[in-house]
N, C-alpha and C positions, 0 to 999 in steps of 0.2 A: 504494500500500500504506500502511496505517496504521502509524505507528511509535510505540512506547511512549515516554512522557516519559523524559528522559535521566538521571534520578537514580540509579536502580538497575535491574538486570536483573530482569525479572518472573519469577515461578516458571514452570518448564517441566519436562516429564516427564524429560528427559535428566539433570536435576540430581539425581534420586533413583536413578540407576543404582547397583547394588550395587558397593561397593568404592571409589566415587568419594570418599567422605568419608575413607577411609583414605589415599588418595593425597594429598588436601588436607592432612591432618594431618602426613603425612610430609614434605611440602614446606614446612611452616611457614606455612600459609595464615593462621592466626590472627595471625601477625606481619606480614602483608602481603607475604610473600616470594614469593607465587605468584598469578597471575591467569589467568582464562580469556581467550582472545584469538581474534580473527579470526572465522571463519565461525560458530562456535557463538554468539558474542555478536551478530553481525549478524543471523543468521537468527532468533534468539529475539526480538530487537526487532521483526522483521518478522512474527512469529507463524508462522514456517515450522518444519517439523520439522528436528531436528538429528541428523546421523549421526555425524560425527567431532568429537571433543573435543580441542582444542589448548590447552595451558597454557604460559605464559611464566613464567620464574622468574629471580631474581637469583643463584641458586646455580650455580656452575660445574658442568660435566657430571659430573665424578668425584664431586662432593659430592651431586649428584642421585642417582647410583647408590648411593652409601653410605647415604643417607637411606632410599631405597626398600628396599634390601636389609635394613637394620636393622629396618624395619617389616614384614618378611616379604612384601614386594611384588616381583613379578618385574620386573626391569629389563633391557630388551633394548637394546644399544647400536646402534640402527638407523642413526644418523647422528652418532655421537659426535664426529667431527672437526668437524662443523658445529654441535655443541651439542645434538643431539636424542637423547633417550632415550625408548623406548616403555615405559610403565608398564602392567602388567596386574594388576588386582586383582579377583577374583571374576568374571572374564569381561569386565570393563570395560576397554577399551583407551584410553589417553590418551597423546598425543604431548607430551612435556615438552621445551621448548627454552630454553636459557639466553639471556638478553637479548644482542643482538648489535648491532654497528655495522659498516658496510661499510668495508673498507680499500682494496680495489681492485676494479674490475669491468671486464669486457671485452665486455659485451653478451650473454654467454651464461653466464658463471660469475662468482661473487663470492668474494673472499677476505674473511673476516670476523674480527673480534676480539670477545671477550666483554666485557660491560660490566654495570654495575648501574644504568644510566641508562634508565628506562622510556621517556622521550621520544625518546632516541636510537634505541631499538629500534623505536618507532613510526615514526620518520622514514625508516627504510629500507624500510618496507612500501610496496606499490604505490599503493593507493587509500585514501582517507580512511575508507571504510566497512569496510575490512579492518584498520584500526588502532585498533579499539575493544577495551578491556580491561574486565574485571569481576573484582573481588576474589573469590577462591574462597570465602572465609568469609562476607563481608557482601554480596556481589553488587553493591557500589558500582561505578558506571561511571567509567571514565577515558577521556576523549575529547580528544586533544591537537590535532586538526586539523579539527574540525568535522564529523566523520563522521556523527553522529546527524542533524544538519541536512541533510546531503547525502542520507541515507537518506530523510528526510521529503520531500525535494524530488525524489526519484528521479534523483539526479545522481551519475554516476560521475566522480569527480574525482581526478586524480593528487595525491599529496602532493609539494609543491614544484614545481619546474620540469618540466613534462611532457617536454620534449626531453631533459633530463638523465636523467630516470627511464627513458626509452626507451633511451638510450645505455647505461645500466647493464644492462638486460635487454631485448633486442629482443622477447621473447615478450609483453611488456606491451602491445604494439600489439594483438595478438589478444585478450588478456585484457580490454583496455578494451572491445572490442566484445562479448565474451561477457558481461561483467558488465552492460553496457548492455542486452543482450537479456534478461538474467535479472531485473535489478532496476531498470533505468532507465526514465525517461519521455522525457527529451530529453538529447542529448549535451552534455557540458561543452565549450564552444567552444574553449578553449585546448587541451584534451586531444585533441579531434577534429583540430584544425589540426596538432598535433604528429604524430599518427598518419599523417595524409595526407603530411606533409613527409618522414617517415622510413619510408615503406612499403617502400622498397628494402632496409631493414635486415632484413626478413624472410628475405632470401636467405641470411643467415648462420646461420639456424636449421636444426637437423636436421629432416628431413621427418617423423620420428616425433613431435616436439614439435608441429609444425604440425597433423598429423593428430589428435593428442589434443585440441588446442584446438578444431579444426573440429568434431569429433564432439560435443564438449560444447556448443558454440554451437548446433548443429543441434537440440538438445533444449531450448533455452531458450524462455521464454514468447514473446518477440518476435523469434524467429530470422529470420522472413521480412523483417520491416521493417528489421532491422539489416543483413541481407545486401544488401538493396536499397541501404541507405546505403553499405555497403562497396563494392559494385560501382559505384555512382555516383561514388565518389572513387577508383576503380582501386586499392583496397587489395590485392586479391588478384592483380593483374596480374603482379607480380614472381615469384610462386611458383606460383600456380594460375590462369593466365589462362582456363582452361576455365570458371571460375565467373564467368559474364557475366550480363547482365540476363535473357536468355532462360532460362538455367539456374535463376535465382531464381524466375522465374514458374512453371517446372515444379515447383519445390519448393512454391510457394504452392498449386498445384493438389493436390499430394499431401497437404499439411497439411489442406486442406479435405476431401479424401476420407477421411482418417483420422478426422477429427471426425465426418463424416456417417455413417461406418460404425461408429462407436463402437469403433475399434481403437486400441490404445495406440501412441503414436509410437515410432519406432525409429531410432537414429542411422545405422545402415548403410543402411536403406531410404531415409532422407532424403538421405544422400550419393548414393545411386544416382539420385535425382531430379535432382541437379545435373549428372549425367554423361549420356553417351549411348553407344550401342554402338560408336561410332567412337573415343571417347577413354577409355573406362572402363579398359581394360587398362593403358594407359600411366599414367593418373593413380593407380590403385590400386597399381601397382608403385612409382611415385615416392613415394607416401606410406608405402610399406612396410607395407601392411596384411597381416594374416595370410592364409594360403591360403584358409581357410574364409570370411573376409570377402570376399576377391576373388571366390571362386566364387559367393557369395551375390549379389553385385552383378551379375555376368555373367548369372546365372539371372534376376534381376529384370528385366534389360534385354532378355531374349530375346523371341522372337515366335512361339513354338509355338502352333498353333491347338488348339481343343478346348473342351469345356464346362468351367465352373469346377471341378466336382468331378473331372473327368478331369485337369485341370491339378493339382489338389490331390494326386491319386494319383501322377502322374508326377513332379512337382517337389517333393512334400512340401507340407504345409500352409503353412509359412513362405514358401517360394518362390512358391507360387501367390498367397498374400495380397499379397506384395510386387508381383508382376506385375500383378495385378488393380487394386490401388490406384494404381499408376503409370499404368495405362490409364484411370483415373477411374471404374472400375466398383465403387463402394463397396458396393452391395447384394450383388454376387457375392462380394466379398472378405469381407464379414461372414458370409455363408453358409458359406464355406470355413473361416473362422476358428473357427466353432462346430462344425465337422464332425470326426468321428473317422475317420481314414483306415482303411479296412477291409483285411483280408488275404484274398487269393485263397483260397477254401475248397476247394482242390484241390492235390495234389502230383503230381510226376512219376511217383511210384509208382502212383498211381491210373490213369495212362495206360498203364503197363506191364501192369497187371492187365487192361486192356481189350484187350490184344493187341499193343501196340507194342513193338518191340525196344529195349532200353536203348541210349542213345547220342544222337547228334544229332537223330534223328527225334523223340525224346521232348521235347528242349529246344525244337525248332521247333514242335511241336504245343502245348506248354504256353504258348508265347508267343501262339499263335493263340487258344487258349482265353482267355487273359488279355485280349487285345485285344477280343474279343467281349463278355467280362464287363464291361469298362470301358464299351464302347459302349452296353451295355444298362442302364447305371446301377448296376452292382455288385449283381446279383440274388443270392438266397440259394443255399444249397448244392444244393437240389433242381434249380433252374434251371441252376446251374453244371455239375452232373453231366450234364444233358441236352446242354448245349453241348459238353462233353467227349466224349460219345457221338458226336455229329455230327462233331466234328473228327477223332476217331480213325477213324471209318468212312470219311471222305474220304481220310485218309492211307493206310489199308489198301487202298482201291480204287486209289489212285495207284501204290502200290508193286507191285500185282499186274498193272498194265498194261505 
């Protein structure tokens, strides 16, 4: 990726969002008291779209609230104990966080103290590319640890000693690989060595945090290559041994099928590719996925026979597309993805009008009509009525015998 020269942040559409100028003024941006930080700065330098805007400020949290409210800006104390206030102006949402330094960490949580030292705040961040700041008023860049050079080199690099940074927050192991998959070209050797050495630390993390990182990783640009790297070094073994080299090759096949079929990637579908019918239930329960996500993966890994459109009708378009792509049938998946699932143009009342008594006979006959309608490729109402005539006639003959 091309990276802009590191003097100032280049103009970008997100900088003109309504209300952002009011937030900047309220925080004293003209005096250098507030800076954009993190993803918005990083992604702008890479020419990528920006969704979330984060701001760092020297003001303590209560002062941030006072300033915002004095300017008529909504201030939501979303994480005030940790220094974060959500500012909302004319529909624009900005996370404003007071500069912090770590006091203690235990691998999962950190106790912080507020500070007015910009470099101390930068030093507690995970990677150099995430510790880039830009003045809200002038857009002048502040790069304390060589983050711009690392962006230019496609290098994900820990700030400071990688082993220490992982000890502070074990999730940084997975974040290292996710950022490598999204932004990197080659792994930083010291960071990779530290992640390999501390892979067992992942066992201390909640499964929800692991699931969140995995699903994000699966959507990254180089997800397959990075997962090959991770399985080659047994990174997943302590928490998800099911993600082995064979699983990654199934994912590679799915990624290729998505691209060939012109179908947008999906993290749950990609997770299904890493699993199989024998382990999916256990893994999805362990990761504490939602019931809907677990059901979707089970459906994707099923083996019902039938034409693509019949699968689309029985499973729903999403379920059929998942299953067909996992089977490598991208032409059929593309056909189903563009298909509008029809509705059976007949009701149980129409069978009663043809002479069936209300009750289980109607439900049974309606299922027979639907099965024939599916088998014939979803014909129109005229043909469906003819099928219904035939089914009802057979049912009436059977009941008279």
